[in-house]
C-alpha positions in Angstrom: 23.0 -11.9 15.3 26.0 -9.8 15.7 25.7 -8.0 19.0 23.7 -8.1 22.1 21.1 -5.4 20.9 20.1 -7.8 18.0 19.7 -10.7 20.4 17.5 -8.6 22.6 15.2 -7.5 19.9 14.9 -10.8 18.4 14.3 -12.4 21.9 11.6 -9.8 22.8 9.8 -10.6 19.3 10.1 -14.3 20.1 8.6 -13.9 23.6 5.9 -11.7 22.3 5.0 -14.1 19.7 4.9 -17.2 22.2 3.0 -15.1 24.6 0.2 -14.3 22.2 0.1 -18.0 20.9 -0.2 -19.2 24.5 -3.4 -16.8 25.0 -4.9 -18.0 21.8 -4.4 -21.7 22.5 -5.9 -21.1 26.2 -8.9 -19.5 24.6 -9.4 -22.1 22.1 -8.2 -25.0 24.1 -11.5 -27.1 23.6 -11.8 -26.1 19.9 -8.4 -26.9 18.7 -7.5 -30.5 18.1 -4.1 -31.5 19.4 -2.8 -31.5 15.8 -3.5 -27.8 15.6 -2.4 -27.3 19.3 1.0 -28.4 18.3 0.6 -27.1 14.7 0.3 -23.5 15.8 3.9 -23.7 17.0 4.9 -23.4 13.4 4.4 -19.6 13.8 6.7 -19.4 16.7 9.3 -21.4 14.5 9.0 -18.7 11.8 9.5 -15.9 14.4 12.7 -17.5 15.6 14.1 -18.4 12.4 13.0 -15.2 10.5 15.3 -12.2 11.6 13.1 -9.3 13.0 12.3 -6.3 10.7 12.4 -3.2 12.3 10.1 -1.6 9.9 7.2 -4.1 10.2 6.8 -5.1 13.5 4.0 -6.5 15.8 4.7 -4.1 18.8 6.3 -1.0 17.0 7.5 1.0 20.4 9.9 -2.0 21.3 12.5 -1.6 18.6 12.2 2.5 19.1 12.9 2.0 22.8 15.7 -0.6 22.1 17.3 1.6 19.4 17.0 4.9 21.9 18.6 2.7 24.6 21.5 1.5 22.4 22.4 5.0 21.4 22.5 6.2 24.7 24.4 3.2 26.2 26.7 2.8 23.3 27.9 6.4 22.9 29.9 5.9 26.2 31.4 2.6 24.9 33.7 1.5 22.1 32.0 -1.5 21.2 33.6 -3.8 18.5 30.3 -5.4 17.5 27.7 -2.5 17.7 27.7 0.5 15.1 25.8 3.4 17.0 24.2 4.8 14.0 23.2 1.4 12.5 19.7 0.3 13.1 19.4 -2.9 15.3 18.5 -5.5 12.2 19.5 -8.9 12.7 20.4 -10.6 9.4 20.5 -14.3 10.7 18.9 -15.8 13.7 22.1 -17.4 14.9 24.9 -15.5 17.0 28.1 -15.0 15.3 31.2 -13.4 17.1 33.2 -11.1 14.5 36.1 -10.2 16.7 37.6 -9.6 20.0 35.2 -7.9 22.7 35.9 -4.3 23.6 33.0 -3.3 25.8 30.6 -4.5 28.4 27.9 -5.1 25.7 30.4 -7.0 23.7 31.2 -9.2 26.7 27.4 -9.8 27.3 27.0 -11.0 23.6 29.9 -13.3 24.1 28.5 -14.9 27.0 25.3 -15.3 25.1 27.1 -17.1 22.3 28.8 -19.2 24.8 25.6 -20.2 26.3 24.3 -21.3 23.0 27.5 -23.4 22.2 27.7 -25.0 25.6 24.0 -26.1 25.3 24.2 -27.6 21.8 27.4 -29.5 23.0 25.5 -30.7 26.0 22.8 -32.1 23.5 25.3 -33.7 21.4 27.1 -35.3 24.3 24.0 -36.6 25.4 23.3 -38.2 22.1 26.7 -39.6 22.1 26.4 -41.0 25.7 23.0 -42.6 24.7 24.5 -44.2 21.5 27.3 -45.5 23.3 25.1 -47.2 26.0 23.0 -48.6 23.1 26.2 -50.4 21.7 26.1 -52.6 24.7 22.4 -53.1 24.7 20.9 -56.5 24.0 18.6 -57.4 21.1 15.0 -57.6 22.3 13.8 -60.9 23.0 11.3 -63.0 20.8 8.2 -62.0 22.7 8.8 -58.2 22.4 9.8 -58.7 18.9 6.5 -60.7 18.2 4.5 -58.2 20.1 6.0 -55.2 18.1 5.2 -57.0 14.8 1.6 -57.5 15.7 1.4 -53.7 16.6 3.0 -52.8 13.2 0.5 -55.3 11.2 -2.3 -54.2 13.3 -2.0 -50.5 12.7 -0.2 -50.4 9.4 3.3 -49.0 10.8 6.8 -49.5 10.1 9.2 -50.9 12.9 12.9 -50.5 13.4 15.6 -52.2 15.5 14.7 -53.2 18.8 16.9 -53.1 21.8 16.5 -53.8 25.5 18.4 -51.8 28.2 18.6 -52.3 31.9 17.9 -49.4 34.3 15.3 -47.4 32.2 11.9 -47.1 33.0 9.8 -46.5 29.8 10.4 -47.2 26.0 11.8 -44.6 23.7 13.0 -44.1 20.3 16.2 -42.5 19.5 18.2 -41.8 16.2 17.3 -40.1 13.1 19.3 -42.1 10.1 19.2 -45.3 12.1 16.4 -45.2 14.4 16.3 -47.5 17.5 13.2 -48.5 19.5 14.9 -49.1 23.0 12.6 -50.9 25.7 13.4 -51.5 29.4 14.6 -54.9 30.0 12.8 -57.1 32.5 9.6 -55.1 31.9 6.6 -56.4 30.1 6.1 -53.4 27.9 2.5 -52.8 26.9 1.6 -52.8 23.1 -0.2 -49.5 23.5 3.3 -48.0 24.6 5.0 -49.7 21.6 2.3 -48.2 19.6 2.9 -44.8 20.9 6.7 -44.9 20.2 6.1 -46.3 16.8 3.8 -43.3 16.1 6.8 -41.1 17.2 8.8 -43.1 14.9 6.4 -42.6 12.1 6.0 -38.8 12.5 9.8 -38.2 13.1 9.3 -36.8 16.5 12.9 -37.4 17.5 13.7 -34.9 14.7 11.3 -32.6 16.1 12.8 -32.9 19.6 16.2 -32.2 18.2 15.1 -29.2 16.2 13.3 -27.6 19.4 16.6 -28.3 21.4 18.3 -26.1 18.6 15.5 -23.4 19.5 15.9 -23.9 23.1 19.6 -23.2 22.9 19.1 -20.0 20.9 16.8 -18.6 23.8 18.7 -20.3 26.9 18.8 -17.0 28.8 14.8 -16.5 28.7 13.1 -18.4 31.4 9.8 -17.8 29.8 10.9 -19.5 26.6 11.9 -22.5 28.9 8.4 -22.6 30.1 7.1 -22.4 26.4 9.2 -25.1 25.0 8.1 -27.3 27.8 4.5 -26.6 26.6 5.5 -27.5 22.9 6.8 -30.6 24.2 3.7 -31.4 26.0 1.8 -30.4 23.0 3.7 -32.9 20.8 3.1 -35.8 23.2 -0.6 -35.0 23.3 -0.7 -35.2 19.5 0.9 -38.5 19.7 -1.6 -39.5 22.4 -4.3 -38.4 20.1 -3.1 -40.3 17.3 -3.0 -43.4 19.8 -6.4 -42.8 20.9 -7.7 -42.7 17.2 -6.3 -46.1 16.8 -7.7 -47.6 20.1 -11.3 -48.5 20.9 -13.5 -48.5 24.1 -11.7 -50.1 27.2 -8.3 -49.7 25.7 -8.4 -46.0 25.8 -9.2 -46.0 29.4 -6.2 -48.6 29.8 -4.1 -46.4 28.1 -4.9 -43.4 30.4 -4.0 -45.8 33.3 -0.6 -46.5 31.8 0.2 -42.7 31.9 -1.2 -42.2 35.4 1.6 -45.0 36.6 4.3 -42.7 35.1 3.2 -39.5 36.7 6.5 -39.1 38.4 8.6 -35.9 38.1 11.8 -38.1 37.7 11.1 -39.2 34.2 11.8 -36.2 32.0 12.1 -36.3 28.3 15.3 -36.0 26.5 15.9 -33.8 23.4 17.5 -36.5 21.5 15.0 -39.2 22.2 11.3 -39.7 22.2 9.7 -40.9 25.6 6.0 -41.7 26.7 6.9 -40.2 30.0 7.7 -36.4 29.9 7.3 -35.6 33.7 4.5 -35.6 36.1 2.9 -32.3 35.8 2.9 -32.9 32.1 1.5 -36.4 32.0 -1.4 -34.9 34.2 -2.2 -32.3 31.6 -2.0 -35.1 28.8 -4.6 -37.1 30.9 -7.1 -34.2 31.1 -6.8 -34.1 27.2 -7.6 -37.8 27.1 -10.6 -37.3 29.2 -12.0 -34.9 26.6 -10.9 -37.0 23.8 -13.2 -36.5 20.9 -13.0 -36.6 17.1 -12.7 -33.1 16.1 -15.2 -32.3 12.9 -13.4 -31.8 10.0 -14.5 -28.2 9.4 -12.3 -27.1 12.4 -9.2 -27.9 10.2 -10.3 -25.1 8.0 -10.7 -22.9 11.0 -7.5 -24.0 12.5 -5.6 -23.1 9.1 -7.1 -19.6 9.0 -6.1 -19.0 12.7 -2.4 -20.1 11.9 -2.5 -17.9 8.8 -3.8 -14.7 10.7 -1.2 -15.3 13.5 1.7 -15.8 10.9 0.5 -12.8 8.9 0.2 -10.5 12.1 3.2 -11.8 14.3 5.7 -12.5 11.3 4.6 -9.9 8.7 3.6 -7.2 11.2 2.4 -3.9 10.0 4.0 -0.7 9.1 4.1 1.8 11.6 3.0 5.1 10.7 4.5 7.9 13.1 2.8 11.0 13.7 4.2 14.6 13.0 4.8 14.8 16.9 7.1 11.7 17.0 9.5 13.7 14.5 9.7 16.3 16.9 10.2 14.8 20.6 11.4 17.2 23.3 14.4 18.9 22.7 16.4 16.9 25.0 15.4 13.6 23.4 18.0 13.6 20.6 18.6 10.0 21.1 15.2 9.2 20.5 14.8 11.5 17.6 17.8 9.9 15.8 16.3 6.2 16.5 13.1 7.3 14.8 15.1 8.4 11.9 17.1 5.0 11.8 14.2 2.9 12.3 11.6 4.7 10.0 13.7 4.7 7.0 11.9 4.4 3.6 11.6 0.8 2.1 10.0 2.0 -1.2 10.9 4.4 -3.8 7.8 6.4 -3.3 8.1 6.2 0.4 11.7 7.8 0.0 10.4 10.6 -2.3 7.3 11.2 0.1 9.6 11.5 3.4 12.2 13.9 1.5 9.2 16.1 0.2 7.7 16.3 3.5 11.1 17.0 5.2 11.0 20.0 3.0 7.5 21.0 3.7 7.8 20.3 7.5 11.1 21.8 7.9 12.0 18.9 9.8 15.7 17.5 10.3 14.6 14.0 11.8 12.5 13.5 8.4 15.6 14.7 6.6 17.7 11.9 8.5 15.5 9.2 7.5 16.1 9.6 3.7 19.9 10.2 4.5 22.5 7.5 4.5 23.5 6.1 7.9 27.1 7.2 7.5 25.8 10.9 7.8 23.5 10.5 10.9 26.3 11.2 13.2 26.9 14.6 11.4 23.2 15.3 11.4 22.8 14.5 15.0 25.7 17.0 15.8 24.1 19.8 13.7 20.6 19.1 15.5 22.3 19.2 19.0 23.8 22.8 18.1 20.3 24.2 17.2 18.8 26.3 19.7 16.3 24.3 21.7 13.2 26.0 20.2 14.5 25.0 16.8 16.1 21.7 17.7 14.7 19.7 14.9 14.7 22.5 12.3 15.8 21.7 8.8 16.6 24.6 6.4 15.2 24.0 2.9 17.3 26.9 1.3 16.4 30.2 0.2 14.3 29.3 -2.7 11.9 27.3 -0.4 12.0 29.8 2.4 8.2 30.8 2.1 7.1 27.2 1.0 3.3 26.7 1.6 2.9 23.0 3.4 -0.7 22.9 2.9 -0.2 22.6 -0.9 1.9 19.7 -0.8 4.1 18.6 -3.6 3.8 17.0 -7.1 6.1 14.3 -8.9 7.2 14.7 -12.5 9.8 12.9 -14.6 10.5 9.8 -12.5 13.1 7.8 -14.4 14.3 4.6 -13.5 18.2 4.3 -14.1 18.6 0.8 -12.8 17.5 -1.4 -9.8 18.8 0.9 -7.1 18.7 4.3 -8.7 16.1 6.7 -9.8 15.7 10.3 -10.7 12.7 12.8 -10.4 11.6 16.3 -10.2 9.8 17.6 -6.9 7.6 20.7 -7.6 6.7 22.8 -4.4 4.4 26.0 -4.2 5.9 29.0 -2.1 4.1 32.2 -1.2 7.2 34.2 -2.5 10.7 34.3 -3.5 13.7 36.3 -2.2 15.6 38.6 -4.5 18.8 37.4 -5.5 21.5 38.5 -3.2 19.0 40.0 -0.8 16.7 39.5 2.0 13.9 41.4 0.4 11.0 39.5 -1.4 10.7 39.6 -5.2 8.2 41.9 -6.7 6.5 42.9 -9.9 7.3 46.2 -11.7 4.4 47.8 -9.8 5.9 46.9 -6.3 3.5 43.9 -5.8 5.0 40.8 -4.2 4.7 37.6 -6.2 2.5 35.4 -3.8 2.3 32.3 -6.0 5.3 31.0 -7.1 6.8 27.6 -7.9 10.1 25.7 -7.2 11.3 22.7 -8.9 13.9 20.3 -7.0 15.7 17.5 -9.0 16.3 14.6 -6.8 18.2 11.2 -6.9 16.7 8.2 -5.1 19.1 5.6 -4.5 19.4 2.4 -2.2 21.7 2.7 0.8 20.6 1.3 4.1 17.1 1.6 2.8 16.1 4.0 0.1 17.6 7.6 0.2 17.2 10.9 -1.4 19.8 13.7 -2.3 19.3 17.0 -4.4 21.0 17.2 -7.7 21.3 19.9 -10.4 20.2 23.5 -10.0 16.6 24.5 -8.6 14.3 26.2 -11.1 11.8 29.1 -9.8 8.7 30.6 -11.6 6.9 33.7 -10.4 3.7 33.2 -12.3 3.1 29.5 -11.2 -0.5 28.6 -11.8 -0.8 25.5 -9.9 0.8 22.2 -9.2 -1.5 20.3 -11.5 -0.4 22.1 -14.7 3.5 21.5 -15.4 5.0 24.9 -16.3 7.5 24.4 -19.1 10.1 26.6 -17.2 10.1 24.5 -14.3 10.6 21.1 -15.5 11.5 19.4 -18.6 9.0 17.5 -20.6 9.1 13.5 -20.3 8.7 13.4 -24.1 9.6 16.4 -26.3 9.5 16.0 -30.0 8.7 17.8 -33.1 8.2 17.6 -37.1 8.4 20.1 -39.8 6.1 20.3 -42.9 5.8 22.7 -45.4 2.5 23.9 -43.6 4.2 24.6 -40.3 5.9 22.9 -37.3 4.2 20.5 -34.7 5.8 20.1 -31.2 4.5 17.7 -29.0 5.2 17.5 -25.2 4.0 15.1 -22.6 4.6 15.4 -18.7 4.1 12.4 -16.4 2.8 13.2 -13.1 2.9 10.9 -10.3 0.8 11.0 -7.3 1.1 9.4 -3.7 -2.3 9.4 -1.8 -1.8 12.1 0.9 -5.3 13.5 0.8 -7.3 13.0 4.0 -10.8 13.6 4.4 -12.1 15.2 7.3 -16.0 14.4 8.0 -17.8 17.2 10.0 -21.4 17.3 11.0 -22.2 19.9 8.5 -19.5 19.8 5.8 -16.6 17.6 4.8 -13.0 19.1 4.3 -9.9 17.6 2.8 -6.3 18.4 3.7 -2.9 17.3 2.9 -1.3 14.6 5.2 2.1 15.9 6.3 3.1 12.8 8.1 5.8 10.8 6.1 4.5 7.4 4.6 7.9 5.4 4.4 6.2 2.3 2.7 4.2 4.5 0.4 3.5 3.5 -3.2 2.5 5.4 -6.1 -1.4 5.8 -6.5 -1.9 7.3 -10.0 0.2 8.4 -13.0 -1.2 11.1 -15.1 0.0 12.1 -18.6 -0.2 15.7 -19.4 -0.3 16.1 -23.2 0.5 19.5 -25.0 0.7 20.0 -28.7 1.6 23.2 -30.5 1.2 24.0 -34.1 3.2 26.9 -35.5 2.1 28.0 -39.1 6.0 29.6 -39.2 4.5 32.7 -40.5 4.0 36.2 -39.1 1.3 37.5 -41.2 -0.2 34.3 -42.7 -1.4 36.3 -45.7 -0.1 33.5 -48.1 -1.3 30.9 -46.1 -4.8 30.1 -44.6 -7.3 33.1 -45.0 -9.9 32.2 -42.4 -8.7 29.4 -39.8 -5.9 27.1 -39.3 -5.7 23.9 -37.0 -4.6 20.5 -36.3 -6.1 17.0 -35.5 -4.0 14.5 -33.5 -4.0 10.8 -32.1 -1.6 8.6 -30.5 -0.6 5.6 -32.5 1.4 2.5 -31.7 3.4 2.3 -35.0 4.1 4.8 -37.6 2.3 2.9 -40.4 -0.8 2.6 -38.4 -4.0 3.7 -40.5 -6.2 6.2 -38.8 -9.8 6.8 -39.3 -10.2 10.5 -38.6 -13.3 11.9 -37.0 -15.8 14.0 -39.3 -15.2 17.0 -36.6 -15.9 20.5 -38.7 -12.5 22.2 -38.8 -13.5 25.5 -40.4 -14.4 27.5 -37.4 -12.7 28.0 -34.0 -13.2 24.8 -32.2 -11.3 22.6 -29.7 -12.0 19.1 -28.0 -11.1 15.6 -27.3 -12.9 12.2 -27.7 -13.1 9.2 -25.9 -11.2 7.3 -28.4 -8.0 9.6 -28.0 -8.3 12.2 -30.8 -7.6 15.9 -29.9 -8.2 18.9 -32.1 -8.0 22.6 -32.1 -8.8 25.4 -34.7 -7.9 29.0 -34.4 -8.9 32.1 -36.5 -6.4 33.9 -38.5 -5.8 37.2 -37.1 -3.7 40.2 -38.6 -0.3 41.0 -37.3 -0.2 44.1 -34.7 3.0 45.5 -33.9 1.6 47.2 -30.9 0.4 43.9 -29.4 1.7 42.6 -26.1 4.7 40.5 -26.5 2.9 37.3 -25.3 0.4 37.9 -28.1 3.3 38.2 -30.7 5.0 35.2 -29.2 2.1 33.0 -30.0 0.7 34.7 -33.3 0.0 32.1 -35.9 0.0 29.2 -33.4 -2.5 26.7 -32.4 -2.3 25.2 -28.9 -4.1 22.2 -27.5 -3.6 19.9 -24.8 -5.3 17.0 -22.8 -4.5 14.4 -20.3 -5.4 11.2 -18.5 -4.4 8.5 -16.3 -1.8 6.1 -17.9 -1.0 2.5 -16.6 1.9 2.4 -14.3 3.9 0.4 -11.8 2.7 1.2 -8.4 6.2 0.4 -6.9 8.6 1.5 -9.8 6.3 4.2 -11.3 7.5 2.8 -14.6 5.0 3.9 -17.4 5.0 3.8 -21.4 4.3 7.6 -22.3 3.1 7.8 -25.9 6.1 8.2 -28.3 4.4 8.3 -31.6 1.5 10.6 -33.0 0.0 11.0 -36.3 -1.2 14.6 -37.1 -3.6 16.2 -39.8 -3.2 20.0 -40.5 -6.1 21.9 -41.7 -6.2 25.4 -43.5 -9.5 27.1 -43.9 -11.4 23.9 -42.9 -9.6 21.6 -45.4 -7.0 19.0 -44.5 -3.7 20.0 -46.4 -1.0 17.6 -44.9 -0.9 14.5 -42.7 2.4 13.1 -41.1 3.8 11.2 -38.3 5.7 12.9 -35.3 8.1 10.5 -33.6 10.4 10.7 -30.6 13.4 10.3 -32.9 12.3 13.4 -34.8 13.4 15.6 -32.1 
């Protein structure tokens, strides 16, 4: 943690986690054994030691409120530790001062840091003081040695050095590498107390105490957490009591409770560098209540307890991905600090999430969404541009002339996703527009008869890169198409093929093109009483993954002749199949190829036959262009990685050419044959 805002975010998260654990423990007080009453605090340990992730968080408004407050406060300061446009995101759970403080928030952070250091030093001094006292302590007498030996033999425990000290009221264990059992001199220490302390020794509870002392130091400013750590210590003592009671029988258990009653005095507090059977009067009373309801819990409760801890850890540590609504991205025009806070917090953390957020920034004309996928270094300029917009267009983002008439309800499509390296990708986004501007004019583009082109397509090539989350920038030139069929049929003029290859034969030329189209699940179904409707979800999904990859396959067979008079007389066609290697043998289907026919089979074969036609000089240019050609295509889902989107499009095909229903040639088309 490098500034006070990170301390506050981490502290609030820790407090929320501790509060939820206390509520769960209260509800399940009689259901969870002391082992799990104490064991559940491992979730709190994880929450303290694992820095808060502002993307996945148990109470999502908190980081947004804090990020907004930070922006408001820090704009009037020149802090050395805090960057205004950098998200509050602790990297380590321990504070680190990186320079001389320059603002009030810097000074507060230094005060927090000093408090942590002072508390840790006080623990060290306390430990040294105890060890110095023990240097002058006497070795325990033969009676206590014999009593301790009997306890160890009876309960299969290991002892340690025994010392007697004047002036202490109860026994305790101290030390980690050279542990010592300290007994009050002149007192007849009961075997049950010795058993209690030896169990502390066996389960390394002194080390636990020291660890919780460090955790307490990190949260010294939080009185609620002082209360929580007191509960933690009491749970550890209750667990030790449980272990003692499991080894005692009948009357001995009642006597053990009596020993605790004698110690119900507030002046006996536990030290963080020792174990002690006494930990304060109120806590001992609570422990006696646990002893009263002592029972051996059924084994099945252990499984239940593990499930409870797992669920708590998953929800409190892992959190969940917050999905902001469209209104969140367009707050009141005066709430620019909140808008930019949303942009910083809600940054994409997947490649698909970055693509989705950028595409929806374009579809919604929303500057906050756009800021979410731009580097933090640009946020100051983006905020300035937003503040200069008129109030009614405060968060408007201009996608450019080509996309001025974009149709948001049609959504977008992704093609040509290419992984350059671990932190860089490229892709093409395809949008539908309800028109295009004429070049150099504010008038809409029309056909020769004056009709406005109302179903157009625009492709945008983008670069996806990692910088404070996944970012997107547009690269290359935009392409436009006035006769755009739909977003599911990739037009050749708008995007390049993922695979584009051809091969020549004496019987013509075969060209094969593949397009890989990716989908991010954005279809929402609205269930009404009388009918169901679906619509495109325009809210960004910053953690999105790819839901499908669809391969569009196109094959063009050109007989390379205008008249085909010296070639086929009736028909010409092609059969094609994707193969794994160039020498793979193919069992061609017995499909009749002597009359116009097309189709695909479940095992991957594709075929098409066209009839020979005479050349017509007066035919439309599109007819002339496709004269003597056989066009076929198909598509289907292909295996893909939902995180990276990587696929393996087919790169080798075997084709068989037919003239007048008879096969005349067979060859392989490979990507190297381009």
